[in-house]
C-alpha positions, 0 to 999 in steps of 0.5 A: 745650948750646952755641948752635947757631944761626948768627949769619947764614944764608947766601943759598945752601947746597949742601945744606939738610936739613929735620929735625934728628932722627937722619935729618937729623943723619946726612944732614948728615954724609953730605952733607959727606963727599961734597963739600958745603961748606955744609950747613944743618939746619933743625929745629922743636925747640929742640934737635937729636936728635928723638925720641931725646931722650925715648928714655932706654932702652938699645938704640940703636947696636948696629949703627952704633956697636957698643955699646949706647946710650940715645937721648940718648947716640946723638943726642949722638954724631951731633951731635958729628959734625955739629959736627965737620963744620961744619954750620949748624943753626937750631932753633925753625924751620919750613920753610914751603915748598920750591919746584921750584927748591929755594928753601927758605922758613923761619921762625924766631924768630931769623932771621924769614922767610927764603929760602935757595937749595939745591943739593940738599934732603934731606927728613928730617922723621920721622913722627907718631903715629896718634891715636884719631881716625885709627881713630874709636874711639867714646865720650866725650872725657875726659882720659887718652887720649893717644898712647904717644909723648906719654906717653913725653915726659911721663914721661921729659922732663917728669917727669909720670906720666900715670895709675895704671891704664893700658890700651894699644891697639896693640903698636907699639914705643913702646907696648911700651916705655911699658908697661915704663916705666910699670910701673917708675914704679909704674903698673899696666898692665892689658893691651896690646890688639892688633887684628892676630893678631901683635904689631907691635913688635920681638920683643925688646920683646914679651919684655923689656917685656911677658913679663918684667913679666907684662903681658898681650898680647891679640891679635886684640882692640881697644878698641871704646868709651871711657867717662868724663866728666872722665877715662877710667874704663874702656874696652870691648874686644872680640875681632875676627874674620878680617875684623877686625870686632869681635865685640861679643857677646863684649866686656868692660869694662876699668877704667882711668884712662888709655888709651895709643894705639900704633897706628903711625906715619905718614911726615911727607910734607906737604912731599913732597906740596907738591913733587909728588914721587911717593909709595908708596901702601903706605908713604905716603912718597916713592918713592926711588932707590938714592941716596934721590933722589925723583922731583924732581931734587935732592930726597932723602928718608930715615928715617921720612919714607920708611918706618917703621924698627925701629932708629935704626941703619938710619935713620942708614945710610939717611940718610947715603946720602941725604945723600951723594947730595945732596952729590954732586948739589950738587957736580955728580956723579951716580951711574949711573941705576938699571936695576932696579925692585924689585917687592913680590911674595908676602908682601912688603908694601914694598921700599925703595929702589924701584929699584937698579942692577946694578953697586953694592951696596945695602941693601934694606929689606923688610916682610912681610905675614904671619909665616913660619918657616922661609922663603926670600927670593927675588929673582926667579930670580937670588938666594935666601937662607934665613931662620929666620923673618919677622914683620910687626913686624920689618924684613928687611934684605938686602944686594944685591951685584952678583954676585947680579945677574950676567946680569940686565940690568935691568927688574922684579925681584920680591921674594918671601918664601915657605915653605922647602919651597916654595922648595926645590921 
């Protein structure tokens, strides 16, 4: 890979993008395409691409590039676009602070402690994995307990097999993919144990990674204790009741030398908190407008920093929108103010963006609270669309077109997902 570091950082950039993963790369392209002349990406890794670099399986790009790519191939496609747009990239660098005037303080080995002024800032830091400590699993602290993403990095980038007999707590997509990966590398995956009554990953990953390899999935079951001194030698698991409390009388022991934790991702929002932007209590990411602008003027956010996505294709689409908004803001152009607030209603956990307008097309991303089939998605009384099914582990996308909102003059618009027979009534 060519040296991406600029010899000298500018004192001022039209747009500074924090993060060089799929969100940051797409945001930089979007900013340049909307008139930003000088764009800088700051990334803490040694190479751009983020989590994609360790995702060597296929399945990326079907929506965005209309072909199936591996994670590194998808990242390379976007990096080439970034370089074609003459974007500055500084790697092995950390953003220490963004002040209310959008002055960005960063630290890197090549440039030292530096401050640059930005016309607009895009927060694209991604997310981090929840750990064992986040849910306080009792037991000892032996070797062999790690997040699924770290295990993926060990296997795919460092060439290390983390264990021979592996249990997996949680059914997030990374955990499902690692179940298959470890089986292909010769390890035995003794089971995936999921607290909820449904899988939290994509249905295709449940089928391709578990069912196709005869890996058991235990729903409404969790790990209640970790055993071992130097290394894990077994875990205790137990079914849970409707209140998600373990039924300890029915617990059993599962011998294993490794426990992978795949219990979800948390948006990386420290910079957003420091800036004082408004956060969504459900997603824990910033509240954003239809252009992905936060409650701070000129500060935009996108990707897993805002809410956790299923597909990198949706990250790219959303992030290009955020970068475009930042580029337009830095160029002195702003879209009309949003006049519709989307309110999560029945069986809807979250909606992003949080506000939209009645005069433009928008893509809205939804998460539901429980599975339904068949069902209908309703926007207040103005629009309804039938759906074959919804599950909490899969994002629902909806294109909201101006014609859907004809006659609606703004205000709160409740978003509901209801059983088909109820919608018909």
